[in-house]
Each structure stands twice: as C-alpha cells, then as structure tokens.
TORKE-267901 format. One record per residue (C-alpha): residue in one letter; x, y, z. Coordinates in steps of 0.001 Angstrom, whole numbers, plus 500000, padded with zeros to 6 digits. Example, Ala and Ser with C-alpha at 12.3 -4.5 7.8 and 13.67 -1.06 7.14 Angstrom:
BEGIN
{site a; {512300; 495500; 507800}}
{site s; {513670; 498940; 507140}}
This chain:
BEGIN
{site x; {499942; 500042; 500024}}
{site x; {501001; 503689; 499545}}
{site x; {503532; 502636; 496815}}
{site x; {505644; 500903; 499496}}
{site x; {508714; 498825; 498501}}
{site x; {510980; 497153; 501267}}
{site x; {514192; 495474; 500804}}
{site x; {516523; 493240; 503277}}
{site x; {519678; 491277; 502941}}
{site x; {518645; 489076; 505599}}
{site x; {514870; 489201; 506475}}
{site x; {515665; 491046; 509646}}
{site x; {516660; 494674; 508785}}
{site x; {514212; 496141; 506337}}
{site x; {514869; 499348; 504254}}
{site x; {511946; 501363; 502722}}
{site x; {513003; 502149; 499221}}
{site x; {512525; 505306; 497290}}
{site x; {509780; 505549; 494777}}
{site x; {508461; 508851; 492837}}
{site x; {505998; 510737; 494887}}
{site x; {503361; 510318; 492117}}
{site x; {502948; 506529; 493073}}
{site x; {502622; 507073; 496752}}
{site x; {498859; 506683; 496321}}
{site x; {499264; 503352; 494269}}
{site x; {498924; 499863; 495585}}
{site x; {501802; 497727; 494376}}
{site x; {500623; 494394; 493749}}
{site x; {503830; 492475; 492085}}
{site x; {507417; 492402; 491823}}
{site x; {509724; 490596; 489748}}
{site x; {512574; 490696; 486835}}
{site x; {515897; 489753; 486125}}
{site x; {519338; 490112; 487583}}
{site x; {519737; 493644; 485747}}
{site x; {516257; 494911; 485839}}
{site x; {513427; 494792; 488479}}
{site x; {509883; 495547; 487667}}
{site x; {507116; 496527; 490237}}
{site x; {503626; 496777; 489056}}
{site x; {500473; 497730; 490580}}
{site x; {496864; 499627; 490548}}
{site x; {495863; 501630; 487489}}
{site x; {498787; 500191; 485308}}
{site x; {501682; 501519; 487511}}
{site x; {504920; 500231; 486334}}
{site x; {508010; 501046; 488208}}
{site x; {511622; 499800; 486938}}
{site x; {515020; 499895; 488643}}
{site x; {518419; 498448; 488102}}
{site x; {518926; 498089; 491694}}
{site x; {516597; 497885; 494752}}
{site x; {517416; 501348; 496014}}
{site x; {515983; 503709; 493252}}
{site x; {512687; 503000; 491222}}
{site x; {511549; 505040; 488266}}
{site x; {508138; 505497; 486868}}
{site x; {507684; 504148; 483506}}
{site x; {504907; 505441; 481002}}
{site x; {502121; 502983; 481720}}
{site x; {501230; 500517; 478881}}
{site x; {497494; 500055; 480192}}
{site x; {494946; 501562; 482673}}
{site x; {494313; 497995; 484044}}
{site x; {495618; 497048; 487669}}
{site x; {498484; 494995; 487253}}
{site x; {499800; 492163; 489319}}
{site x; {501920; 489402; 487684}}
{site x; {505587; 489937; 486732}}
{site x; {507688; 487581; 484988}}
{site x; {511082; 487614; 483058}}
{site x; {511901; 484259; 481400}}
{site x; {515344; 485224; 480041}}
{site x; {514413; 486636; 477000}}
{site x; {510987; 488707; 477473}}
{site x; {509447; 490500; 480214}}
{site x; {505738; 489666; 480920}}
{site x; {503198; 491690; 482881}}
{site x; {499424; 490531; 483703}}
{site x; {496375; 491995; 485209}}
{site x; {492964; 493177; 484913}}
{site x; {490484; 492515; 481891}}
{site x; {492687; 489496; 480722}}
{site x; {495649; 491791; 480248}}
{site x; {499090; 490250; 479182}}
{site x; {501935; 492632; 478053}}
{site x; {505265; 491676; 476822}}
{site x; {508570; 493563; 476165}}
{site x; {512035; 492348; 475183}}
{site x; {513617; 495097; 477197}}
{site x; {511117; 495703; 480208}}
{site x; {511463; 499478; 479655}}
{site x; {508895; 500401; 477330}}
{site x; {507962; 498811; 473783}}
{site x; {505201; 496876; 475642}}
{site x; {502863; 494746; 473445}}
{site x; {499325; 493887; 474411}}
{site x; {498662; 490201; 473580}}
{site x; {495343; 488644; 472714}}
{site x; {494188; 486196; 475700}}
{site x; {490775; 485395; 474756}}
{site x; {489560; 486077; 478319}}
{site x; {488410; 489150; 480444}}
{site x; {489435; 487482; 483791}}
{site x; {491814; 489390; 486170}}
{site x; {495164; 487438; 485719}}
{site x; {497218; 487802; 488739}}
{site x; {500083; 485517; 488236}}
{site x; {502700; 484356; 485732}}
{site x; {505331; 481619; 485991}}
{site x; {507956; 479829; 483548}}
{site x; {508316; 476133; 483308}}
{site x; {510168; 473750; 480693}}
{site x; {507117; 473694; 478589}}
{site x; {506375; 477408; 478129}}
{site x; {504686; 479967; 480337}}
{site x; {501474; 479887; 482516}}
{site x; {499199; 482702; 483612}}
{site x; {496364; 482158; 486261}}
{site x; {493786; 484366; 487688}}
{site x; {489998; 484923; 488457}}
{site x; {487283; 482234; 487749}}
{site x; {489844; 479532; 487806}}
{site x; {491521; 480808; 484534}}
{site x; {494629; 479263; 483465}}
{site x; {496512; 480212; 480128}}
{site x; {499364; 478399; 478590}}
{site x; {501869; 479856; 476046}}
{site x; {504972; 478697; 474166}}
{site x; {505337; 482044; 472499}}
{site x; {504769; 485514; 473943}}
{site x; {502217; 486056; 471269}}
{site x; {500096; 482937; 471509}}
{site x; {497814; 482186; 474776}}
{site x; {495503; 479518; 474942}}
{site x; {492783; 478669; 477740}}
{site x; {493337; 475582; 479649}}
{site x; {490632; 473281; 481380}}
{site x; {490619; 473535; 484990}}
{site x; {488912; 472007; 487886}}
{site x; {487692; 474851; 489561}}
{site x; {485965; 478381; 489134}}
{site x; {487831; 479909; 492301}}
{site x; {490162; 482662; 491855}}
{site x; {493838; 481653; 491564}}
{site x; {496163; 483937; 493284}}
{site x; {499583; 482636; 492325}}
{site x; {500761; 479942; 489894}}
{site x; {504537; 478898; 490331}}
{site x; {506813; 476188; 488853}}
{site x; {508313; 475300; 492025}}
{site x; {509892; 471572; 493115}}
{site x; {509442; 470318; 489451}}
{site x; {505599; 470814; 489503}}
{site x; {503272; 473779; 488584}}
{site x; {501269; 474640; 491528}}
{site x; {498466; 477263; 491775}}
{site x; {496596; 478358; 494986}}
{site x; {493720; 480492; 495498}}
{site x; {490036; 481004; 496900}}
{site x; {488474; 478645; 499258}}
{site x; {491658; 476722; 499775}}
{site x; {492275; 475819; 496361}}
{site x; {495442; 474000; 495327}}
{site x; {495913; 472836; 491722}}
{site x; {498780; 470976; 490413}}
{site x; {499986; 470017; 487010}}
{site x; {503212; 468651; 485380}}
{site x; {502584; 469833; 481870}}
{site x; {500250; 472978; 482366}}
{site x; {497306; 471366; 480338}}
{site x; {496023; 468769; 482945}}
{site x; {495380; 470198; 486423}}
{site x; {494618; 468138; 489449}}
{site x; {492871; 469646; 492492}}
{site x; {494440; 468780; 495873}}
{site x; {492684; 468816; 499234}}
{site x; {494416; 471550; 501317}}
{site x; {492177; 471052; 504332}}
{site x; {491326; 474787; 504680}}
{site x; {488713; 476829; 502957}}
{site x; {490393; 480386; 503401}}
{site x; {492127; 482265; 500482}}
{site x; {495411; 480931; 499790}}
{site x; {497771; 483556; 498193}}
{site x; {501503; 482357; 497695}}
{site x; {503491; 479431; 497018}}
{site x; {507059; 478571; 497546}}
{site x; {509402; 475334; 497816}}
{site x; {512335; 474724; 500149}}
{site x; {514293; 471746; 501432}}
{site x; {511822; 469182; 500025}}
{site x; {508594; 470858; 501087}}
{site x; {505961; 473013; 499385}}
{site x; {504731; 475766; 501518}}
{site x; {501474; 477836; 500997}}
{site x; {500579; 481178; 502791}}
{site x; {497098; 482617; 503039}}
{site x; {494455; 484548; 504974}}
{site x; {494123; 484518; 508689}}
{site x; {497838; 483702; 508983}}
{site x; {497496; 480365; 507364}}
{site x; {500929; 478398; 506492}}
{site x; {500452; 474904; 505021}}
{site x; {503331; 472446; 504168}}
{site x; {503468; 469372; 502179}}
{site x; {506285; 466858; 501070}}
{site x; {503808; 465194; 498498}}
{site x; {501501; 468011; 497282}}
{site x; {498556; 465770; 498260}}
{site x; {498921; 465773; 502063}}
{site x; {498995; 469155; 503661}}
{site x; {499685; 470045; 507399}}
{site x; {499076; 473462; 508986}}
{site x; {502029; 475250; 510841}}
{site x; {501289; 477547; 513844}}
{site x; {502100; 481060; 513064}}
{site x; {502490; 484261; 515372}}
{site x; {499421; 486249; 513491}}
{site x; {495978; 486091; 512364}}
{site x; {496719; 488763; 509701}}
{site x; {496295; 487603; 505998}}
{site x; {499589; 486452; 504352}}
{site x; {500191; 487464; 500667}}
{site x; {503700; 486552; 499717}}
{site x; {506372; 483902; 500255}}
{site x; {509969; 484120; 499397}}
{site x; {512958; 482370; 500420}}
{site x; {516708; 482907; 500642}}
{site x; {519032; 479872; 501143}}
{site x; {517201; 478127; 504015}}
{site x; {515301; 481199; 505386}}
{site x; {511584; 481491; 504458}}
{site x; {509876; 484761; 504648}}
{site x; {506116; 485672; 504813}}
{site x; {504481; 488961; 504220}}
{site x; {501177; 490275; 504753}}
{site x; {498404; 492767; 506157}}
{site x; {499254; 495487; 508569}}
{site x; {503026; 495110; 507662}}
{site x; {503381; 491842; 509032}}
{site x; {506810; 490093; 508091}}
{site x; {507412; 486472; 509472}}
{site x; {510849; 484594; 509478}}
{site x; {511394; 480896; 509633}}
{site x; {514807; 479169; 509584}}
{site x; {513617; 475866; 508010}}
{site x; {517137; 474117; 508066}}
{site x; {519065; 474460; 511131}}
{site x; {522804; 475546; 510445}}
{site x; {525418; 472747; 510807}}
{site x; {527931; 475303; 512377}}
{site x; {527474; 474967; 516167}}
{site x; {526314; 477772; 518676}}
{site x; {529333; 478653; 520892}}
{site x; {529438; 480005; 524474}}
{site x; {531610; 482989; 523602}}
{site x; {531527; 484289; 527260}}
{site x; {530511; 483099; 530850}}
{site x; {530313; 484733; 534063}}
{site x; {528478; 484751; 537450}}
{site x; {526728; 487987; 538468}}
{site x; {524811; 488222; 541840}}
{site x; {524691; 484480; 541894}}
{site x; {523022; 484244; 538406}}
{site x; {524962; 482476; 535367}}
{site x; {525463; 484976; 532593}}
{site x; {526013; 483736; 529046}}
{site x; {527341; 485322; 525626}}
{site x; {526442; 482948; 522822}}
{site x; {527324; 483465; 519107}}
{site x; {525545; 481815; 516289}}
{site x; {523253; 482510; 513280}}
{site x; {520180; 484599; 512986}}
{site x; {517128; 482576; 514116}}
{site x; {519374; 479544; 515002}}
{site x; {517712; 477783; 517922}}
{site x; {519551; 475491; 520609}}
{site x; {518818; 474018; 524049}}
{site x; {521423; 475106; 526878}}
{site x; {521944; 471771; 528786}}
{site x; {523706; 471507; 532022}}
{site x; {525036; 468752; 534301}}
{site x; {526863; 468431; 537582}}
{site x; {528455; 465042; 536871}}
{site x; {528458; 464734; 533078}}
{site x; {525918; 461747; 533349}}
{site x; {522624; 463307; 534274}}
{site x; {521647; 466230; 532140}}
{site x; {519011; 468934; 532647}}
{site x; {517558; 470476; 529394}}
{site x; {516892; 474166; 529670}}
{site x; {514547; 476403; 527584}}
{site x; {514658; 476663; 523854}}
{site x; {516737; 479700; 522916}}
{site x; {517349; 481366; 519627}}
{site x; {519055; 484416; 517868}}
{site x; {516392; 486876; 517440}}
{site x; {518345; 489625; 515557}}
{site x; {521116; 489836; 513064}}
{site x; {524105; 490572; 515311}}
{site x; {524726; 486917; 515639}}
{site x; {525099; 487167; 519543}}
{site x; {522653; 486251; 522534}}
{site x; {522947; 487502; 526136}}
{site x; {521286; 484942; 528407}}
{site x; {520955; 485204; 532141}}
{site x; {520112; 481897; 533815}}
{site x; {518873; 482362; 537439}}
{site x; {520599; 479802; 540062}}
{site x; {519003; 479347; 543449}}
{site x; {521363; 476799; 544729}}
{site x; {524706; 477263; 543224}}
{site x; {526586; 473950; 542671}}
{site x; {530264; 473476; 543212}}
{site x; {530805; 472974; 539450}}
{site x; {528411; 472837; 536429}}
{site x; {529093; 471695; 532773}}
{site x; {527170; 473313; 530157}}
C-alpha cells in the first residue's frame, strides 16, 4: 500500500526504498524481473523499473488496468492484470505489446516452466503459452480465483480462493488437491523438499507430497500475501506490515559459548551463532545426568545472544 517497497539482505533489517511521489497513492501488487532489471506493478497500470532495489523509476504505463503478475523468462518481460491483460517487452522499459488472451478474467500471476509460460487468475482461469504472442485457455477443475501459479519443486502449483490448490506437470492437465482449509490461499514456495503455501488468517501450510497438507502454527492472524526464500530462510509477508521469518534448516555450524560469568549469583552467558538459529542449553553437575533448559534462538542479526540463567542453589561446578 502507499507505493511501499521494502528490501532486506537477511529478512531482519528492512529498508524502505525510494519511489516517485506520484505513486505514493498506488497499491503495488507484484514484483519480479531479472538480475539487471526489476519491475514492480500495481493499481491503474502502475509500472516501476529499477536496476537496483534502491531507486525506482516510473515508466509510462502501457495500460490503465491494474497489474499484478511480473515475469522475466530470460528473453522477454511479461506483465499481467485486469481484463485479461498480458503485456510483453524484450527490454522491460517500454515497447510493451498487448497480447490477445481470449479472456476478460483478472490475471494475477505468471510463471515459467520447461514447457512454456503459464498465467492464472480469476474464475479459475489458466492460460498456457509457448511464445509471447500466443495464449490458450486450459481446462481447470475450479472456478475459484487463483492468486498465484508457480513452477516449484518440479511441479506447476496454483493456489487461490476457498483453499484451492491445483497441480500439474505439463500446464494442460490440472489436479485439485485437498488443502484441508477453506480460506483464501495467496502464495506458494518450495524449500528443502517441502512446498509451502501462505494465506488469509495467518495460514501457512506445508506438504512433501503436494497431496497431504499440514498447517503450521504462526504468530499472526493477519492475511499473508507473499512467500519468498533465500537459502534456508523462509519469509512470509502480509496485512498490517506483518513479516514472518522461519529458518527451516538449522545451520550445521555450532552455537558457541563466547563468554560466561556469574553476576549476583546468576549465570550470564554470551552465545554466538546465526540469525534465528535455535538451541537448548543443557547442564550437568556430573556429566551423566543432564538437565535441558529452555529453547533459545538468535532473534537479531548481531549473531550474539545474552542469556541470564537464575540459580537458587549454586553447585560447586556445572558443565554446560
């Protein structure tokens, strides 16, 4: 909302990026592009471009329809949006060509897979293409709005309204999967052998088979609209400025006790590790019987954690 773009190197520290004042009343709905050019699109045909994430420039809009989907396939840039709009450009900075789609449905998402390009949107609409100029409607088992389609983990996956999850291997035949929920599902990602879906009411689902889905507890009931990952860190973003982080694969590097002291009878530890790395502090007085302390984690990107452990009866010696 309000033309907001945030960027972060680690999912913890976020920077509000500069956008032209003329788009401060726009809602930015999609972002994408390649290594050398980013595109952000939104309401009333807003298109911004940038060669880095720190400075965005307003492009003359090729349409007045709302735009949401952005894709770069290595050769062409694609945009999609309201009234069945699909636009293509070889440069991403002008020279946009409107393509015939055969639909007036709002198209919300685009993805590339080995068999071509897929667009998805309202009324269960799915389009398939093997060239920028030719798009064909595909039969689908739903009329629910599809929020996102993505090629992840070797499969095409589309998610949307009423808990809809569709899967396909070729973009033509689509299978409906039972998500176990009836809320709007908005985004899909794949990491470490698991497909993740985020949606309304703070819903996050996961599956290792695409057919059996489980719900993960989250810290919010706000609607989640986007998922992204960097290495083994999964990020979910949503309404009210909510940003959630989850380190799905714990680092192989150990947590270290960098410093230890006793203050006022309490044990004071300084741990070093990685952002969001979790661990237990175990203690023993004889190296045989161990007591497990609380689950701790590094909640900021300093790589350090100060922890105070109250001690009522201080033993002669303790191993940690």
